[in-house]
N, C-alpha and C positions, 0 to 999 in steps of 0.2 A: 504494500500499499504505499503510495507517495503522499506526503503530507504537505500542506501549505506552510506549516511552521518551519519546515526544512527547505522551503523554496521550491518544493515539487521535484527536486532532482536527486533525492536520496531515498532509497527504499528502506523502510523501517516498520517492523511490527514485532509483537511479542515473541514470534517464532523465528525471526530472521537470524542469520549467523552473527557470531561475535564480531566478524570483520565489518559487516554492515552497521552493526550498533556502534562500533568504535569509529567508523567514518562519520556516522550521523553526529556522534558526540563531538568529534574534532571540529567538524564544520560549524556546529552551533557555538562551541566554546571559543573557537578562534574568532568568530564574528563578534562575540560580546566580551571577550576577556578584559579589554581595557575598561569598559564601563563597570564590569564586576569589581575590578580592582578599585576603581574610583569610588564606588559604592562602599566598599570595605573601608577605604582610607577616610571616607567622610564620617565613619563611626568610631574611629580609634585616634588617639592623639599623636602617635608617632608612625612615620613611614615604615620603619623597620618592622613594627607590630603588624602593619597592614600587609607587608610583604610575607611575613610568616603566616598570617591568616589566610592570605590568598593562596598560598601553597597548600595549606591544610584543606581549605574550601575546594580547591581544584580536585584533590584526591576524593573528597566526599562526594563532589558532584559526579565523578565518574562511577563511583561505587553505587550511587543511587539513581543513575541515569535510567535504569528500567522503570523506576517509579515516575519518571517525568511524563506528564500528560501531553501528548503531541499537539493537542488542540489549543494549548495554552502558550504563554510567552516563556521561552527558555530563560530570558533575562530575569524576569520577575521571579520565576522558580529559583533560579540561582541566587538571587538576592535573599530569598527566604531562607535558603540553606546557609548563606553567608551570615544572616543575622543570628542563626543558632550557633554558628561558630564564634561570632563575636560575643555572644552571651556566655558561652563556655569559657572563653578567654578571660572575660572579667570575673567569672566565678573563681577561676584558678589563681588569678592575680589579686586576691582580696588584700594582700599586704601592700598593694599599691596605694598611694595617697589619692590618686584619682580613681574613684570607684563609681561605675554606672550600674544602676539596677536594670534588669531586663526590660522593663516597660519603657524607659527613655530611649534605649537602644532601638527597640522596635518602632517607636514613634519617629525617631530620627530617620530610620529606614523608609518608613511609609511616606514621610514628607519628601524624602529625596526622590523616591520613585514618582510621586505625584508631580513634583517639580520638573523631573526629566520628561514625563509624558507631555506636560504643558509646553515645555520648550520645543519638543519634537513636533507638536501640533502647530505651534507658532512658526517654526521653520518651514513647515509644509505650506501654511498660509502665506508666508513671506514669498515663497517661490511663486505661488499663484498670483499674488498681487504684483510681483515684479513683472510678470508676463503681461499685466494689464497697462503698464507704462509705455510711453512712446519710446522709441529706440534712442532718441536723443537724451531722454531722461535716464535710461539705463546706462548710456555711455557716461553721463556726468557722474552717476553713482560709482561706476567702475573706476573712473579717474580719481575720484574723491576718496574711495576706500580700498581699492585693490591694486592699483597701479603704483608704481614707484615714481609718481609725479605729483608735485604740490599743485593745489588749485591756483596759486600765484603764478607758477610756471605755465599752467594751461591758460590762464587769463591773458598772460603776456603773449603767448604763442597764437592765441586766437584774436588778439587785440580787443579783448572784452574787459569788462569791469569785474574786479574780484568781488565787490559787494553784490553785483547782479548774480554771480554764481552762488554766493552764500545764500541769497534770498531764494534762488531756484532750488537749491538743496534743501532749505528749510520747508518749502512747500511740498516737495516730493516726499520728504520724511513724514510730514503731517498726513499726507494722502496715504502713504504706505501704512502708517500707524492706524488710521481710521479703517482702512481695508482689512488689515489683520484683526482689528477688534470686531468688525462685522462678521468675518468669517469664524472667529472664535466664538462669538455669541450664537451664531447659527449652529455651530458644532455642539455647543452646550445644549441647545434646544433639541437637537437631533440625536445626541450621544446619550 
């Protein structure tokens, strides 16, 4: 059975071979590994602790991969496993001056997941809103934010006014913001 969660290109079911299961895990894990690490690091005070926890979590994820529901989000499932590892970490380190109880760790994790989902939806909305701009407006944004050229250099090259460029950028940003907010409010009503 091919699953949407795996992008439709990996066969996986309860009776598939260990090789197929291993490949499915590696594909999903490699796609989300940086985000999983970032999630763990957001829950502990030190990077070295986050690295140790990430290593432990990676092993646990592999061991529990058979329990993963293919219709769900691998990232969300992984973060749930990670939260359990973080909880265990703090239980073991009771001698530490900084001590979290399980509830705040779980709360932080849920808030981070919600923030990431919101940012992801905003990025999708931004892409859609950018497509609605005129090409000249997208070009101005590209010059202002992505190219290695200052607006002052661009104004001089095009014999335009720097203040006019700033005003145009301000209007474009306001339109993009309004467009994103409309799309997000529509998403909230439909989601």
